[in-house]
C-alpha positions as CSV (number, residue, x, y, z in Angstrom):
1,M,8.6,-7.5,37.6
2,S,8.3,-8.6,33.9
3,N,11.2,-9.9,32.0
4,K,10.5,-8.0,28.8
5,K,11.8,-4.4,28.7
6,I,10.5,-2.3,25.9
7,K,12.6,0.8,25.2
8,I,10.6,4.1,24.8
9,C,12.1,6.2,22.0
10,M,9.8,9.2,22.4
11,V,7.2,10.7,24.8
12,Q,4.7,12.9,23.1
13,P,4.7,16.5,24.5
14,E,1.9,17.4,27.0
15,S,0.9,13.7,27.2
16,I,-0.1,11.7,30.2
17,A,3.3,9.9,30.1
18,E,5.2,13.2,30.1
19,E,3.2,14.5,33.0
20,A,4.0,11.3,34.9
21,G,7.8,11.8,34.4
22,I,8.4,9.2,31.7
23,E,11.2,10.0,29.3
24,A,12.7,8.8,26.1
25,G,15.2,6.1,27.1
26,D,13.1,4.6,29.8
27,R,11.8,1.1,29.5
28,L,8.2,-0.1,29.9
29,L,8.0,-3.3,31.9
30,S,4.3,-3.9,32.4
31,I,0.8,-2.4,32.4
32,N,-1.5,-3.5,35.3
33,E,1.0,-6.3,35.9
34,K,0.6,-7.6,32.4
35,T,3.7,-8.2,30.2
36,I,3.5,-6.5,26.9
37,K,4.2,-8.8,24.0
38,D,3.6,-6.4,21.1
39,I,1.8,-3.3,20.0
40,F,-1.6,-4.8,20.3
41,D,-1.1,-5.8,24.0
42,Y,0.1,-2.3,24.6
43,R,-3.0,-0.7,22.9
44,Y,-5.4,-3.1,24.6
45,Y,-4.1,-2.7,28.2
46,Q,-3.4,1.1,28.0
47,A,-7.1,1.7,27.0
48,S,-8.2,1.2,30.6
49,E,-9.2,4.1,32.8
50,E,-6.9,3.1,35.7
51,L,-3.4,1.9,35.0
52,L,-0.4,0.8,37.0
53,L,2.7,1.3,34.9
54,E,6.0,-0.3,35.7
55,I,8.9,1.7,34.3
56,E,12.6,1.1,34.5
57,K,14.8,4.2,34.4
58,P,18.2,4.2,32.6
59,D,20.0,3.8,36.0
60,G,18.0,0.7,36.8
61,E,15.6,2.4,39.2
62,I,12.0,0.9,39.0
63,W,9.1,3.3,39.1
64,E,5.5,2.3,39.7
65,I,3.2,4.9,38.3
66,E,-0.6,5.0,38.9
67,V,-2.6,6.7,36.2
68,E,-6.2,7.7,36.0
69,K,-7.4,8.8,32.5
70,D,-10.4,8.7,30.1
71,E,-11.0,5.3,28.5
72,N,-9.0,4.9,25.3
73,E,-7.1,8.1,26.0
74,E,-3.5,7.6,24.7
75,L,-0.6,7.5,27.1
76,G,1.7,9.1,24.6
77,L,4.5,6.6,24.3
78,E,6.3,5.7,21.2
79,F,8.7,2.7,20.8
80,E,11.9,2.0,18.8
81,D,10.0,-0.8,16.9
82,S,6.5,0.1,15.9
83,L,5.3,-3.5,16.5
84,I,7.5,-3.8,19.6
85,D,8.6,-7.4,18.8
86,G,9.5,-7.0,15.2
87,A,7.7,-7.9,11.9
88,K,7.3,-11.6,11.1
89,S,9.1,-12.6,7.9
90,C,7.5,-14.4,5.1
91,T,7.9,-18.2,4.9
92,N,6.6,-18.5,1.4
93,K,8.5,-18.9,-1.9
94,C,5.9,-17.3,-4.2
95,I,6.4,-17.9,-7.9
96,F,5.5,-14.2,-8.5
97,C,7.3,-12.5,-5.6
98,F,8.5,-9.1,-6.8
99,I,11.2,-9.0,-4.1
100,D,12.8,-12.1,-5.7
101,Q,13.0,-10.0,-8.9
102,L,15.1,-7.2,-7.4
103,P,18.6,-6.8,-8.6
104,K,21.5,-7.2,-6.2
105,G,23.1,-4.2,-4.4
106,M,20.0,-2.4,-3.2
107,R,19.6,-1.3,0.4
108,E,19.1,-4.3,2.7
109,T,15.6,-3.3,3.9
110,V,14.0,-3.7,0.4
111,Y,14.8,-7.4,0.5
112,F,12.8,-8.1,3.7
113,K,9.6,-10.0,3.1
114,D,7.0,-9.4,5.8
115,D,3.9,-11.5,6.3
116,D,2.5,-10.1,9.5
117,S,-1.2,-9.8,10.2
118,R,-0.5,-6.8,12.6
119,L,1.0,-4.9,9.7
120,S,-2.1,-5.7,7.7
121,F,-4.2,-4.0,10.4
122,L,-1.8,-1.1,11.0
123,T,-0.6,-0.2,7.5
124,G,-2.8,-2.1,5.1
125,N,-0.2,-4.7,4.1
126,Y,-1.4,-7.9,2.6
127,V,-0.7,-11.2,4.4
128,T,-1.1,-14.8,3.2
129,L,-2.1,-16.3,6.6
130,T,0.2,-19.2,5.9
131,N,2.4,-18.7,8.9
132,I,-0.4,-17.9,11.4
133,K,-1.7,-20.5,13.8
134,N,-5.2,-20.7,15.3
135,E,-4.0,-19.1,18.5
136,E,-3.0,-16.0,16.6
137,L,-6.3,-16.0,14.7
138,K,-8.1,-16.0,18.0
139,R,-5.9,-13.1,19.1
140,I,-6.9,-11.1,16.0
141,I,-10.5,-11.8,16.9
142,H,-10.0,-11.0,20.6
143,Y,-8.4,-7.6,19.8
144,R,-10.8,-6.9,16.9
145,M,-8.0,-6.3,14.4
146,S,-10.3,-5.5,11.6
147,P,-10.1,-5.2,8.7
148,I,-7.4,-7.7,7.7
149,N,-6.0,-7.8,4.1
150,V,-5.4,-11.3,2.8
151,S,-3.4,-12.3,-0.3
152,V,-5.5,-15.2,-1.6
153,H,-4.4,-15.6,-5.2
154,T,-6.4,-18.8,-5.6
155,T,-8.7,-20.9,-3.4
156,N,-7.7,-24.1,-5.1
157,P,-5.6,-25.7,-2.3
158,D,-3.1,-27.5,-4.5
159,L,-2.6,-24.6,-6.8
160,R,-2.2,-22.2,-3.8
161,K,0.5,-24.5,-2.4
162,L,2.3,-24.3,-5.8
163,M,1.9,-20.6,-6.2
164,L,3.0,-19.7,-2.7
165,G,5.7,-22.5,-2.5
166,N,4.3,-23.5,0.8
167,R,2.8,-26.9,1.7
168,F,0.7,-25.2,4.5
169,A,-1.0,-22.7,2.1
170,G,-4.0,-24.8,1.2
171,D,-6.3,-23.9,4.1
172,V,-6.9,-20.2,3.4
173,L,-10.7,-20.6,3.1
174,N,-10.9,-22.1,6.6
175,K,-9.0,-19.2,8.0
176,I,-11.1,-16.6,6.2
177,K,-14.2,-18.4,7.5
178,M,-12.9,-18.3,11.1
179,L,-12.3,-14.5,10.8
180,T,-15.5,-13.6,9.0
181,D,-17.6,-15.8,11.3
182,N,-16.3,-13.7,14.2
183,G,-17.0,-10.3,12.7
184,I,-13.5,-9.6,11.3
185,E,-13.8,-7.8,7.9
186,V,-11.5,-9.3,5.2
187,N,-10.3,-7.6,2.0
188,C,-8.7,-10.0,-0.4
189,Q,-6.1,-9.7,-3.2
190,I,-5.5,-11.8,-6.2
191,V,-2.2,-11.4,-8.0
192,L,-3.2,-12.8,-11.4
193,C,-0.7,-14.9,-13.3
194,R,-1.4,-15.6,-16.9
195,D,-2.3,-19.3,-17.6
196,I,-1.9,-20.2,-14.0
197,N,-4.6,-18.8,-11.7
198,D,-6.7,-17.0,-14.4
199,K,-9.7,-18.3,-16.5
200,D,-11.5,-21.2,-14.8
201,E,-9.3,-20.9,-11.7
202,L,-10.3,-17.3,-11.3
203,D,-13.9,-18.2,-11.6
204,R,-13.5,-20.7,-8.8
205,T,-11.7,-18.2,-6.6
206,I,-14.2,-15.4,-7.1
207,G,-17.1,-17.8,-6.5
208,D,-15.5,-19.2,-3.3
209,L,-14.7,-15.7,-1.9
210,A,-18.2,-14.3,-2.8
211,E,-19.7,-16.9,-0.5
212,F,-18.2,-15.0,2.5
213,A,-19.7,-11.6,1.5
214,P,-20.2,-9.2,3.2
215,G,-17.6,-10.6,5.6
216,V,-15.2,-10.5,2.6
217,S,-16.0,-6.9,1.7
218,S,-13.8,-6.5,-1.4
219,V,-11.5,-8.4,-3.7
220,S,-8.9,-6.8,-5.9
221,I,-7.3,-8.4,-8.9
222,V,-3.9,-7.1,-10.0
223,P,-1.6,-8.3,-12.8
224,V,1.6,-10.0,-11.8
225,G,4.6,-7.7,-11.9
226,I,7.5,-9.0,-14.0
227,S,10.9,-7.4,-13.8
228,R,13.9,-8.2,-16.0
229,H,15.7,-9.8,-13.1
230,R,14.1,-13.3,-13.2
231,E,17.1,-15.5,-13.7
232,N,16.3,-19.1,-12.5
233,L,12.8,-18.1,-11.4
234,F,9.4,-19.6,-12.4
235,E,8.4,-18.6,-16.0
236,L,5.7,-16.0,-16.1
237,I,4.0,-14.4,-19.1
238,P,2.9,-10.7,-18.9
239,F,-0.7,-9.8,-19.7
240,D,-1.0,-8.2,-23.1
241,K,-3.9,-6.4,-24.8
242,E,-5.8,-9.5,-25.7
243,S,-5.4,-11.4,-22.4
244,S,-6.2,-8.2,-20.4
245,T,-9.4,-7.8,-22.5
246,E,-10.4,-11.4,-21.6
247,V,-9.9,-10.7,-17.9
248,I,-12.0,-7.6,-18.1
249,K,-14.9,-9.4,-19.7
250,Q,-14.7,-12.2,-17.2
251,V,-14.7,-9.9,-14.2
252,H,-17.4,-7.6,-15.5
253,N,-19.7,-10.6,-15.9
254,W,-19.0,-11.4,-12.2
255,Q,-19.6,-7.8,-11.2
256,N,-23.0,-7.8,-12.8
257,K,-24.0,-11.0,-11.1
258,L,-22.7,-10.0,-7.7
259,L,-24.3,-6.6,-7.9
260,K,-27.6,-8.3,-8.5
261,D,-27.2,-11.1,-5.9
262,K,-25.1,-9.3,-3.2
263,G,-25.8,-5.6,-3.7
264,S,-22.1,-4.9,-4.4
265,R,-19.7,-5.6,-7.3
266,L,-17.3,-7.0,-4.6
267,I,-14.6,-7.8,-7.3
268,Y,-12.5,-5.0,-8.8
269,L,-9.7,-4.9,-11.3
270,S,-6.7,-2.7,-11.0
271,D,-6.4,0.2,-13.5
272,E,-3.5,-1.5,-15.2
273,F,-5.8,-4.1,-16.9
274,Y,-7.9,-1.4,-18.6
275,I,-4.9,0.6,-19.7
276,N,-3.2,-2.5,-21.1
277,A,-6.4,-3.4,-23.0
278,D,-6.7,0.2,-24.2
279,V,-10.4,0.4,-23.1
280,D,-12.2,3.0,-21.1
281,L,-11.9,2.6,-17.4
282,P,-15.1,2.1,-15.3
283,K,-17.0,5.2,-14.1
284,Y,-16.3,6.7,-10.8
285,K,-19.6,5.3,-9.3
286,D,-18.7,1.8,-10.4
287,Y,-15.9,1.6,-7.7
288,E,-18.6,2.1,-5.0
289,D,-16.6,3.3,-1.9
290,F,-13.1,2.6,-3.5
291,P,-12.3,-0.1,-1.0
292,Q,-8.9,-0.9,-2.6
293,I,-7.7,2.3,-4.1
294,E,-4.3,1.8,-2.5
295,N,-4.0,-1.3,-4.5
296,G,-4.2,0.6,-7.8
297,V,-8.0,0.0,-8.1
298,G,-9.8,3.1,-9.2
299,M,-6.9,5.5,-8.9
300,V,-7.4,7.0,-12.3
301,A,-11.2,7.5,-11.9
302,S,-10.7,9.1,-8.5
303,L,-7.9,11.4,-9.8
304,K,-10.0,12.5,-12.8
305,K,-13.0,13.4,-10.6
306,E,-10.9,15.2,-8.1
307,V,-9.2,17.3,-10.8
308,I,-12.5,18.3,-12.3
309,D,-14.0,19.1,-8.9
310,T,-11.0,21.2,-8.0
311,L,-11.1,23.2,-11.2
312,K,-14.7,24.1,-10.5
313,H,-13.6,26.1,-7.4
314,K,-10.4,27.6,-8.8
315,K,-9.9,31.0,-10.4
316,G,-8.3,30.6,-13.8
317,T,-5.4,33.0,-13.3
318,L,-1.7,32.6,-12.9
319,P,0.7,35.2,-11.5
320,G,2.7,35.0,-14.7
321,K,3.7,32.5,-17.3
322,R,4.5,29.1,-15.8
323,H,6.6,26.4,-17.6
324,I,7.0,23.1,-15.8
325,S,7.6,19.4,-16.5
326,I,6.3,16.0,-15.2
327,A,8.1,12.7,-15.0
328,T,5.7,9.8,-14.9
329,G,5.6,6.1,-15.9
330,R,4.6,4.8,-19.3
331,L,1.4,3.2,-17.9
332,V,-0.4,6.5,-17.1
333,N,1.4,8.8,-19.5
334,K,-1.6,9.4,-21.8
335,I,-3.9,9.9,-18.8
336,I,-1.6,12.5,-17.3
337,I,-1.4,14.3,-20.6
338,K,-5.2,14.5,-20.9
339,L,-5.5,15.8,-17.3
340,V,-2.9,18.4,-18.1
341,E,-4.8,19.5,-21.2
342,E,-8.0,19.8,-19.1
343,I,-6.2,22.0,-16.6
344,K,-4.5,24.2,-19.3
345,T,-8.0,25.1,-20.7
346,K,-8.6,27.1,-17.6
347,Y,-5.1,28.5,-17.2
348,E,-3.6,30.6,-20.0
349,G,0.2,30.8,-19.8
350,L,0.6,27.3,-18.4
351,E,3.1,25.2,-20.4
352,V,3.7,21.6,-19.3
353,N,6.0,19.0,-20.7
354,V,5.0,15.4,-19.8
355,Y,7.8,12.8,-20.0
356,A,7.1,9.1,-19.9
357,V,10.2,7.5,-18.3
358,E,11.1,4.0,-19.3
359,N,11.9,1.7,-16.5
360,N,15.3,0.4,-17.5
361,F,16.1,-0.5,-13.9
362,F,13.3,-3.1,-13.6
363,G,12.6,-3.7,-17.3
364,P,10.0,-2.8,-19.9
365,N,7.2,-4.8,-18.3
366,V,7.2,-2.5,-15.2
367,T,5.4,0.6,-16.2
368,V,4.0,2.2,-13.0
369,C,5.4,5.4,-11.9
370,G,5.8,4.2,-8.3
371,L,8.6,1.9,-9.3
372,L,10.6,4.5,-11.3
373,T,14.2,5.0,-10.1
374,G,16.3,8.1,-9.7
375,Q,18.9,6.9,-12.2
376,D,16.3,6.3,-15.0
377,I,14.8,9.8,-14.4
378,A,18.2,11.4,-14.4
379,E,19.5,9.6,-17.5
380,Q,16.4,10.1,-19.6
381,L,15.5,13.7,-18.7
382,N,19.1,14.9,-19.0
383,G,19.1,17.7,-21.6
384,K,15.3,17.8,-21.8
385,E,13.3,21.1,-21.5
386,L,12.2,20.9,-17.9
387,G,11.1,24.5,-17.2
388,Q,10.9,26.0,-13.8
389,E,10.1,22.8,-11.9
390,L,10.0,19.0,-12.4
391,L,7.0,17.3,-10.8
392,I,7.4,13.7,-9.5
393,S,4.9,11.6,-7.6
394,R,5.4,10.9,-3.9
395,S,4.7,7.3,-4.7
396,M,8.3,7.1,-6.1
397,L,9.8,7.9,-2.7
398,R,10.5,5.9,0.4
399,A,7.9,6.6,3.1
400,G,8.7,9.8,4.9
401,E,11.9,10.4,3.0
402,H,13.2,12.1,-0.1
403,V,14.8,8.9,-1.4
404,L,13.9,6.8,-4.4
405,L,14.1,3.0,-4.7
406,D,17.7,3.0,-5.9
407,D,18.8,5.3,-3.1
408,Y,18.9,8.4,-5.4
409,T,17.9,11.4,-3.4
410,V,15.6,14.2,-4.6
411,E,18.6,16.5,-4.0
412,Q,20.8,14.5,-6.3
413,L,18.1,14.7,-9.0
414,E,17.9,18.4,-8.6
415,D,21.7,18.8,-8.8
416,G,22.0,16.5,-11.8
417,L,19.1,18.0,-13.8
418,K,19.6,21.6,-12.7
419,V,15.9,22.0,-11.8
420,K,13.8,22.4,-8.7
421,I,11.8,19.2,-8.0
422,R,8.3,19.4,-6.6
423,I,6.9,16.3,-4.9
424,V,3.2,15.8,-5.7
425,D,0.8,13.9,-3.4
426,S,-1.8,11.6,-4.9
427,S,-5.0,13.7,-4.8
428,G,-6.4,15.6,-7.8
429,E,-6.3,18.8,-5.8
430,D,-2.6,18.3,-5.1
431,F,-2.0,17.7,-8.8
432,V,-3.8,20.9,-9.8
433,N,-2.1,23.0,-7.2
434,A,1.3,21.6,-8.2
435,L,0.7,22.5,-11.9
436,I,-0.4,26.1,-11.1
437,G,2.4,26.6,-8.6
438,K,0.2,27.0,-5.5
């Protein structure tokens, strides 16, 4: 019998596990006499067609259950911890870490820094690879954990050690090579810090990463986020219009070269650079297959196209006059207004007030709507004309819950502002439907 006992929190209805008599509260001890270390062991071993499950019941009774199933058919077990053995915490002290810039007094979970390659595969998190040994890299390769998202920031070993505050951070290229040589797809991220890893250092980083293409399949560049809570932290300078324009020119030169040499632009800037520079964003096709849209790369282009495509298939009628409002961040305020005007041309009787909420909680340099707090929305929209509904983006909420970053609930906002709140998902179709009340 194995020593590790993994508590089962849920058994999916009509699953193999339920048919076998496994229940929530039971503990999984082994599969085919193999101890389960984490979620990847579980997934790997449960994929077999013939299984011997060792289960401990709450009263201590041990069951041995033989299962025959289709290959890769799921057993239907869910565990208290989605990784089984907990997320690995970050060992870095990055000069740009946003978690270090959070004020005190927030819920404990927001201060946890993860740096776990399994979360990269499962949820798209970015990892630095600084706290991963060769044995773990081999395990990623063995289990085909692809793609892996890597926070690179710079390929200059000494500069990377400085930026990540970790003396073991200089070997990222060797680790990326090991992964790509063995067929693991790698997406990379560069958090760009002005006068630190930009300009010549950015050229070096892009050139180094491009050598691994197509194993390195995409690289996103995002500007460093700077909150007002930076007491005793490394001095950082926000990107302004002029410096954002310089970055755009530099990256566009690389994109043209890589498109010619590699058949892909490979390197993409987040929308924030273009908006800060007050220049037109790239066309929809320039983002190719939108490899890093969740990183804020191409979100605006995608939203615009989805709105236009949705309107083509909609009837331009409302059941009656509709008056609503939208709370958004300062960064995309003008873009949201333009999209609203586009929608209003098709729908007579639609009145929309768009409010750009200043981020007093994190400070004026934080302008994205996903980091807006309930208290800022409540304070700034109090007494405003909100109409029948107030629309907010789902990106403002904790995953799976109706709670904002500062623990304000959607219900609290509704009570305080005396208006119904509608939560809007990220697609253009969702946006159009929310505006017309569908």
